[in-house]
N, C-alpha and C positions, 0 to 999 in steps of 0.2 A: 495454251493453259499451263503447260509445263514451265514455260518461262516465267509466268506470273508467280508460281510458287517459289521459284528460285529467288525472285526479287523481294519476297516477303520475309525471308529469313534474316538478312543482315540487320534490320532494325531490332529484332529480338536479341540478337547477339550483342549489339551495342548497348542495349539496356542492361543486360546482365553484367557487362564489363563495368558500367557506371556504378551499379549497386555494389559490386565488389570493391571498387576504389573508394566509394563513400564509407563503407564499413572499415576499410583499412585506416582511413583518416580518423574515424571516430575512435578506433583503438589507440592510434598515436596520440590523440588529444587526451584520452583517459590516462594513458601512461605518463604524459607530461604534466598532468594536473598536480600530483604530489610534489614534483620537483619545483613547480611554481610556488606552491604553498611554503616550501622550505626557504625559497629565495626571499620571501616577504619578511622574514625575521630580521630585524635591524641589528647590526653589530654594535655592541656597546662595551664600555669598560667600567668596572665597578670598584668601589672602595668600601671596605668593611667599616661601619660606623663604630667608633670607640669613645669611651669616656676618659678624659685626662685633665689634669690641673690646667687652668687657664689664668694667666696673669693679666690683669687690667692695668695698663700703664699710662703715664702722662709723658708724652714726647716733648723734650725741650732742647734748645740749642744755647750754647754759651761758650766760654773760653777759659783757658787755664790762667789763673792770676795768683799773685803772691799776697798772702794775708799780712805780711810784715814788711813794710817798706819805709825807708828813711830818706828824707830830702835833706841833704847836707848844705849848710850855708855858713857864712862867716859873719860875726857880729860887727866886724870892722870893715872899712873900705881900703882899697889898695890894688896894686897890679898883681896878677898871677905870675909867680916867678918859677914855680916848681910843681908841675903836675906829675904825680908819682904813679898814677894808675890809668888804665884804659878800660873800656867796656869789656866785660867778661872776666876781669881779674878777680881773684878771691882775696879778701882782706880779713884780717883778724881784729879783735876788739882793741881799740886804742891806736890802731895803725894810722899813720898820716896818709891822707888821700891827696892833699895839695897844700901848698904854702902861698902866702901873700908876700909881696916884695918888701914890706915894712918889718918883717920879722927880725932882720939883722939889727936894725936900730933899736927895736924893743928889747932884744936880747942884751945889747950893749948897755941900755938903760938899767936893766935888771942887775947887771954886774956892778955898775956904778953905785946903785942904791944899796946893794948888798955890802959894799965896802963902807958906805956911810953908816949903815946900821951897826956894823962891827965897831966903828969908832965911837958911836953914841953909847953902845953897850959897855965899851971899855971905860969911857968917861963916867958912866953911871956907877960902875964898880969902884973907880978911884974916888969919886965924890962921896960915896957911901962910907969908905974907910976914913976919909978926912973928917966927915961929919961925926963919925963915931969917936974920933980922937979929940974933937972939939976944935979942930983947925979951921973948919968952915961952918957957917951957920946952917941950920936945918933947911931953910928955904932953897938953898943951892941943890940939895938932894932932890927936891920936888921938881926943880927946873931940869935937872939932868934926866930924871925919869920921864918927864913929858917929851923931851927931845928924842929919847929912845923909842917911845911909843909912836911918835910921828914918823920916824924913819922906818919903823916896822910896817906901818900902814902904807907908806909910799911904795915900799918893796912889794907888798902883796898886790897892790893895784897894778904895778908894772908887770908882775908875773901874769896876772889875768890878761893884760894887754898882749903879752907874748902869746898866750894861748889863743887869743882872738885871731891871730894871723896864721894859725895852723888848723886845718880842717881834718878831723880824725874820725874814724869809724866808731859808732857807739856800740856796735856788736859785730860778731863775725857774719860775713855775708858775701854776696857777689855784686860787683859794680855793674849796674844796668845802664846808667847814663852818666856821661861827663859833659857838662853843658858849657865849659869854658876851655880855653887853650892858654898856653903861656903868653904873657903880654897883655891879656885882657884886663881892663880896669873894672873892678866890680864894686857895687854899692853894698852897704850893710844889709844883712838878711836876704840877699838875693840867692836863689837856689843855684848851687854850683855843681853838685853831683848827686846821684841817687844810687842806693844799694838796696838789695832785697835778700831776704832769708830764704834759701832754697828749700829748707825744711817746712816752710809755711805754704807751699804751693798747693792749690786746690782748684776745683772747677766751680765757677760762679755762673748762675743762671737767673734769668728773669722769668718768673712764673706768672701766667695770666691771672687776672683777678678772679675769674670763675673757678680756678683751681687753688687759689691762695689759701683759703680757709681749710682745705683738706690736708695740708702739709703738716708734718710733725717731725721733731728731731728723732734721728735714728731710722727714718724711713729708708728702706732698701732701694737701691738703684743699680742700673747697669750703664756704664759709660763707654762710648765709642769715641776714639780719637782719629782724626784724619791721618795723623802721623803714624798710626799703627793700624792700618786698614785691615778689616776682616776680624778684628779682635774686640771682645767686650770685657770690661773690667768691673769686678764687683765693687760697689761703693755704698755710701750712706750719707744722709743729710746730717751735717755737723753744726750748721748755723742757719738760723732763719731771722731775717730782718723783721722788726716788729711793726713795720709800716709799709704802705704801698707808695710807689713813686707817683707823685701827683701828675706828672706829664704823661707817663706811659701806662699808669694803673697796673703796674706789675710789682710783684714782691720778690726781693732778692733772696736766693737760697745758695748756700755753699755746700758742695759735696766733696767729701774726701775719699780718694781711691785707696782701697786696701791693696797692698803689694803693688804699688804704682810703678810703672816703668819710668824711664828718664823723662821728666817733664820740663818744658820751657814755657815761660810766660808768653801768652798770646796764642797758644795752640788752640785750634777750633775743636769743639767737643759737642757731642750729642748725649743726652741723658734720657733714660727711660725709668721714671719713678714708678715703683710698684704700688699702685693705689689700692688694689684689692686682689685677692687670690680666690678663685672659684675651684673647689676641690675636684668635683666630678662634672665637667662640662663637655657637651657634645659640640664639636666644631666640624665644619665641612668647607671644602674649597669654595670660594665665592663664585667661581665660574660654573659650579655644578647646579646652581639655583636658576630657576626659570621665573621670569616676571609674570604675574597674573594680571589679566585685565581688571581694572578697577583698583589695583594696588595690592601690594604684598608679593610673596614669593611661594613657589612650590618646588618640590623635589620629586624625582622618580627613583623608586627602589625596584629591585627584581624579586618577583615572587612567583614560583611555579612557571618559570620561563616567560613571564609576562611583565611588562612595565606597569607599576602601580603608582599613580600620581597622588602625592600627599601635600596638603597645604601645611606650611610651616610658619612658625613665629620666630623671627630672627632677633638677635641681639647685636652686640658690638662686634666689629671686625678688627682682627689683630693679625698682622703679617699675612694678609691675603686669605685668612680663614674666618668664617662667620659663625658666631655662636648660634646654635639652634635651641631655643627655649622650649619649644614643643613641636611635635609632628614627626620626630624620628626617635628611634630607640637604639641602644647599643646592640650590635650584631646585624643590623639591617645592611643589605647590599645596596649601597647608594650608587646610582649611575652618575659617573663624573665625566663621561665622554660619549657623545652620540645622543644626548637627551634633547637637543635643540628642537627637533621636529617630531618627537615622540607624542603619541596620544595614550590616554589612559587605557590599559588593557592590551596594548600592542605587543605582538610577539617580539622577543629579543633573543639574541644569542651572545654568549660570552666568548672570549678568545679560547680556541680549541687547544687547551694545554694538554688534555688527556691523549689526543691523537698523536701529538708530538712525542709524549712520553712513551706511548706504545710503539711508535716508529723507532725510537732510540733503543727500546728494549729488544725489538726484533732485529735491528742492525747488530746489536751486541751479541745476540744468540747466533746469528749467521756468521759473524766473525769468529766466534768461538768454535763453531762447527767446522769452518774452513781450516782453522789452525790445527784442530784435532785430526782432520783428514790428511793434512800435510805431514803429520808425524810418521816416521818409518815404523 
């Protein structure tokens, strides 16, 4: 009987041990519960919503071109004998650009006719004196006067012919093209060279038909040039063509850059015409918006430590930022990172900047105390 009582005790002890272990586990779970709740708060990053001016622009591409260009040609035919300029040379008004080989003969003809005119004028003067003294009849004076007039006309024509064999610049500019070389035989009115006025350089754009009617002289613009990467230059529209190109249905606009850098014809350019300015506009990063099933977008803001979902009405997008017409107010804490999987009312946490500042302050105090203790 004694032995039976001894065997009955172990099961009782084992039960007590099991109950104690179960209680300990329950306490551990209860202690871990708050920690689990804290871990559920999703980390996010926010941006304070602000109002700022928004420029609505028209983006265009074009090139730098000269507004003043001259195609130089000769009225006469002949061989090119003296090309005096090359591309890139600066020329003044009236400066010879090239000559044709027949200029020497024309010059000699002018000299000969000039002598003939001098003889006819001397003969006219002598005949006038003889007629006045009665030595010659009056009709001799008429004949001498007609001969002088004829000689003067022939000389004038010869001088024009001489000019036909010399191609000169009509105004000061830069030679952009020389289309002939010495020895080439050219026909009358064939283009021989081209010059442009560097002071007339501007940017020319083709504006799509849907934007053509909204343009106006003086409209402000910003211009980017590939030759000056990363810079924008203030400009304005100085000329609008009064028609649309029938092939491309575009309207040509010329933009002049204020304080322009060194420009060269053919430079590639981009222009942003300021179509409208919205004084107080709310814009947000495009990546902060979440698509809504059925269409539209929503945004999340932080309020009392929770994510609040708001349906927003969007407008135009400019440089990666979308205008918000309604749904957000200035001062809202917009979630811009971590919003992809958020639900309305979910707990969120912001970057812990306070703890870092406190840690820095404590470190500074400790360093100061250590330095003070080290003093004698």
